[in-house]
C-alpha positions in Angstrom: 79.4 92.2 113.2 82.8 90.8 112.2 85.3 93.2 110.6 82.8 96.1 110.6 81.6 98.9 112.7 78.2 99.8 114.0 76.6 103.1 113.1 76.8 104.3 116.7 80.6 103.7 116.7 81.5 105.8 113.8 81.5 109.6 113.4 79.9 110.9 110.2 79.6 114.5 109.1 75.9 115.1 108.5 74.6 117.3 105.7 70.9 117.6 106.5 68.2 120.1 106.0 70.4 122.2 103.7 68.6 121.6 100.4 69.9 120.2 97.2 72.9 122.6 97.2 74.6 120.6 99.9 74.4 117.5 97.7 75.6 119.4 94.6 78.8 120.1 96.4 79.5 116.4 96.3 79.0 116.1 92.5 81.3 113.5 91.0 81.2 111.3 94.1 79.4 107.9 93.8 75.8 108.2 94.7 75.1 107.1 98.3 73.2 104.1 99.4 69.7 104.8 100.8 68.6 102.7 103.7 65.0 103.2 104.9 63.9 101.5 108.1 60.1 101.4 108.5 59.0 100.5 112.1 55.5 99.2 112.6 54.2 100.3 115.9 56.1 103.2 117.4 55.2 106.7 118.5 57.4 109.8 118.7 58.1 109.2 122.4 59.2 105.6 121.9 62.5 106.4 120.2 63.7 108.6 123.1 65.9 107.4 125.8 68.8 104.9 125.9 68.9 104.0 122.2 72.4 105.1 121.0 71.9 104.6 117.2 68.7 106.5 117.1 70.1 109.2 119.5 73.0 109.6 117.2 70.7 110.2 114.2 68.8 112.7 116.3 72.0 114.6 117.2 73.6 114.6 113.7 70.6 114.4 111.4 67.1 115.9 111.3 64.3 115.0 113.7 60.8 115.8 112.7 58.9 116.2 115.9 55.6 116.8 114.1 55.6 114.0 111.6 52.4 112.2 110.8 51.4 108.9 109.3 49.1 109.3 106.3 46.9 106.5 107.6 46.1 104.7 110.8 47.1 101.4 109.1 50.7 100.5 108.7 50.3 99.0 105.2 48.6 102.1 103.9 51.3 104.4 105.4 54.0 102.2 103.9 52.5 102.4 100.5 52.0 106.2 100.8 55.7 106.6 101.8 56.9 104.7 98.7 54.5 106.5 96.3 54.5 110.0 97.8 50.7 109.9 97.4 48.0 109.5 100.1 45.6 106.8 99.1 42.2 108.1 98.0 39.1 107.0 99.9 37.6 103.9 98.2 34.1 104.3 96.7 31.1 103.8 98.9 29.9 100.3 99.2 27.6 99.5 96.3 29.0 102.1 93.9 29.1 100.9 90.4 32.5 100.2 88.9 31.9 102.7 86.1 31.6 105.5 88.7 35.1 104.9 90.0 36.8 105.7 86.7 39.7 103.9 85.0 42.6 102.4 87.0 45.5 104.8 87.4 48.8 103.6 88.7 49.8 107.2 89.5 53.3 108.7 89.3 56.4 106.5 89.4 57.3 105.3 92.9 60.5 106.2 94.8 61.9 102.7 94.0 61.1 103.2 90.2 62.9 106.5 90.1 66.0 105.2 91.8 65.9 102.0 89.7 66.1 104.1 86.6 68.9 106.1 88.2 71.1 103.0 88.4 70.2 101.8 91.9 69.7 98.2 92.9 66.5 98.1 94.9 65.2 95.6 97.5 62.1 95.4 99.7 62.3 93.4 103.0 59.0 92.9 104.8 58.9 91.6 108.4 55.3 90.4 108.2 53.0 89.1 105.4 50.8 92.2 105.8 53.7 94.5 104.9 54.1 92.8 101.5 50.4 92.4 100.8 49.8 96.1 101.6 52.6 97.2 99.3 51.4 95.0 96.5 47.8 96.3 96.9 48.9 99.6 95.5 52.2 98.8 93.8 51.8 95.4 92.2 53.3 95.2 88.7 52.3 91.7 88.0 55.6 90.2 89.1 54.7 89.7 92.8 57.1 92.5 93.7 56.2 96.1 94.4 56.9 98.4 91.4 60.5 99.4 91.1 62.0 96.7 93.3 64.4 94.2 91.8 63.9 91.8 94.6 61.7 91.0 97.6 63.9 89.6 100.4 62.6 87.0 102.8 63.6 87.0 106.5 63.1 83.8 108.5 59.6 83.9 109.9 58.4 86.7 107.7 55.7 84.6 106.2 54.3 83.5 109.6 51.5 85.2 111.6 54.0 86.4 114.2 56.4 87.8 111.6 60.2 88.0 111.6 62.3 89.2 114.5 64.3 92.4 114.2 67.6 90.4 114.4 66.6 88.2 111.4 65.4 91.2 109.3 68.7 92.8 110.1 70.9 89.8 109.1 69.1 89.4 105.8 69.4 93.1 105.0 73.1 93.2 105.9 73.8 90.2 103.6 72.0 91.7 100.6 73.6 95.1 101.1 77.1 93.7 101.3 76.5 91.8 98.0 75.7 95.0 96.0 78.4 96.6 93.9 76.8 99.9 93.0 74.4 102.2 94.8 71.5 100.5 96.6 68.1 101.3 97.9 67.0 99.1 100.8 63.5 99.4 102.3 63.2 97.1 105.3 60.3 96.8 107.7 60.5 95.9 111.3 57.5 94.6 113.2 58.8 93.8 116.7 57.1 96.7 118.4 53.7 95.7 116.9 52.3 93.6 119.8 50.6 90.5 118.3 47.6 91.0 120.6 45.2 89.3 118.2 47.6 86.3 118.0 48.2 85.9 121.7 47.3 82.3 121.8 49.2 81.4 118.7 52.3 83.1 120.0 52.2 81.3 123.3 51.6 78.0 121.7 54.5 78.5 119.3 56.9 78.9 122.2 58.4 82.1 120.8 61.5 83.6 122.3 60.4 85.7 125.3 62.1 88.7 123.7 59.6 88.5 120.8 56.6 87.0 122.4 54.8 90.3 122.9 51.9 90.1 125.4 52.9 86.6 126.4 55.5 88.2 128.7 53.4 91.2 129.8 51.7 89.3 132.6 48.2 90.0 131.3 45.6 87.7 129.9 44.4 88.0 126.3 41.0 89.2 127.4 42.6 91.8 129.7 44.8 93.1 126.8 41.9 93.4 124.5 39.5 95.2 126.8 38.5 98.7 125.8 37.2 99.9 129.2 39.6 102.4 130.9 40.5 99.9 133.6 44.2 99.3 133.1 46.1 99.7 136.3 49.3 101.7 136.3 51.2 98.5 136.9 49.6 97.0 133.8 50.7 100.0 131.7 54.2 99.9 133.2 54.6 96.3 132.1 53.4 97.1 128.6 55.7 100.1 128.3 58.7 98.0 129.5 57.9 95.2 127.1 57.6 97.7 124.2 60.9 99.4 125.1 62.7 96.0 125.0 61.2 95.4 121.5 62.2 98.8 120.2 65.7 98.2 121.6 65.9 95.0 119.5 65.0 97.0 116.4 67.6 99.6 117.3 70.3 97.0 117.6 69.5 95.6 114.2 69.3 99.0 112.6 72.6 100.0 114.2 74.4 97.0 112.6 72.8 97.5 109.2 73.7 101.2 109.2 77.3 100.2 110.0 77.4 97.9 107.0 76.1 100.8 104.8 78.8 103.1 106.2 81.7 100.6 105.7 80.9 99.4 102.2 81.1 102.6 100.2 83.3 105.7 100.0 80.3 108.1 100.4 78.3 107.9 103.6 74.7 106.6 103.2 71.4 108.3 103.5 69.6 106.9 106.5 66.0 107.3 107.3 63.9 105.9 110.2 60.1 106.2 110.0 57.4 104.9 112.2 54.3 103.6 110.4 51.7 103.8 113.2 51.6 104.5 116.9 50.4 101.7 119.3 48.3 102.1 122.4 50.0 100.8 125.5 47.1 100.9 128.0 46.2 104.5 127.7 42.5 105.2 128.0 42.0 101.4 128.3 43.3 100.7 124.8 46.0 98.2 124.0 47.7 97.3 120.7 47.4 98.8 117.2 44.0 100.5 117.5 43.2 102.4 114.3 42.4 106.1 115.0 42.4 109.3 113.0 43.0 111.5 116.0 46.0 113.7 115.2 47.9 112.6 118.4 47.5 109.0 117.4 48.9 109.7 113.9 52.2 111.3 115.2 55.1 109.0 114.3 58.9 109.3 114.5 60.8 110.5 111.4 64.6 110.7 111.5 66.7 111.6 108.5 70.4 111.7 108.0 71.9 112.6 104.6 75.2 112.1 102.9 78.1 114.5 103.1 79.2 116.9 100.5 82.6 116.7 98.8 84.1 119.4 101.1 82.7 117.8 104.3 80.8 120.9 105.2 78.3 120.5 107.9 74.8 121.8 107.1 72.2 122.7 109.8 70.9 119.8 111.8 68.5 119.4 114.7 64.8 119.2 115.5 62.0 120.9 113.5 58.4 121.2 114.6 57.1 122.0 111.1 54.2 119.6 110.4 55.2 117.0 107.8 53.9 113.7 106.6 55.6 110.4 105.6 54.7 111.2 102.0 57.2 114.0 102.2 60.2 111.6 102.5 60.0 110.6 98.8 60.4 114.2 97.3 63.0 115.0 100.1 65.2 112.1 99.0 65.0 113.2 95.4 66.4 116.6 96.5 69.0 114.9 98.6 70.2 112.8 95.6 70.1 115.8 93.2 67.3 114.2 91.1 64.6 116.2 89.4 61.8 117.3 91.6 58.3 115.9 91.1 55.2 118.1 91.4 52.7 115.3 90.9 53.1 114.0 94.4 51.0 114.8 97.5 54.3 115.1 99.4 56.8 117.9 99.1 60.5 118.3 100.0 61.0 119.4 103.5 64.4 121.1 102.9 64.1 124.8 104.1 65.4 125.9 100.7 63.2 123.7 98.6 60.8 125.5 96.3 57.9 123.1 96.5 54.3 124.4 96.6 52.6 124.3 99.9 49.8 121.8 100.4 47.4 120.5 103.0 48.7 117.6 105.0 46.0 114.9 105.3 45.6 111.4 106.6 42.8 109.2 105.4 41.6 105.6 105.3 38.6 103.6 104.2 39.7 100.4 105.9 37.9 99.6 109.1 37.1 103.2 109.7 36.4 105.7 107.0 37.4 109.3 107.0 40.0 112.0 106.5 41.7 114.5 108.9 43.6 117.6 108.1 46.9 117.7 110.0 48.4 121.1 108.9 50.0 122.9 105.9 48.5 125.3 103.4 46.5 125.0 100.2 
């Protein structure tokens, strides 16, 4: 990145997990940028290891070791993250429209709140399904999810294979550099999502081996899709190595993007990294993005690093095992920015000092499988 620094190469003072008061200390400073990276197809264990930018966030920010996706489908999790509301189960097949009640768009989205607070907002999908899933719940009739000024397009994002992490990162960097005031950027990365159902297409397209998914795993399509517990350890090792290389590509792109956010403004940015769903890499004979409401399959990484206060004071940081959901990120960011709290969300702020009512953490879906699971929390 010419003339800039990567996130891993700069030292920021983190003010995390300290509640709104740590932000109020910085009153009068320009509001920070908010960069949210949503990664499709990672589990908690997949961001550990030799990934310096994510490791830096883990050291100097907050790591939620018991974070859960609100759905086994990435699109539903993404929409829930942006709205702070877990999608209701759809009506049973054959139910009359009158029984479903009137359409309700729900409370304003995170992007709408920040838009009305003077932020420029952009959504950058890496795959057609990311955009279509967001529009399914957030369409305002413009072809953009509600509250977003623009939907950015990375090369390849409209194809079945999706855009590479590097291309997503380059488009995100260019847009962020062009903004004059505070910006909200929500970008999706799809590299760790193995295109197991597109194996033949990916091979025929002659994709770069770094992004060809199962093409480089050494397994045939039928072997990858089998559900019997017959994967050999060598098979699982190849899949894990492939997945690590793809996560590393995302990490490099995020590192450069975060460096742009650090360099362009006087106040350090708020950075968040969230996994949208966990893949199966040969465990129990499963491979790929297999939908499951099992609690262990819903655990995803969630890293959060907040802006500094005016005095540079360092608030508590580290790992927390308190059960949380991705829907908690929206109200947490409102606290971090000193914006009014919302009590009409399923999520609640995860700051220790936040006075949000307790609630039950749930995940649910009616797509492919139908059901709901309770993951923790109170009434």
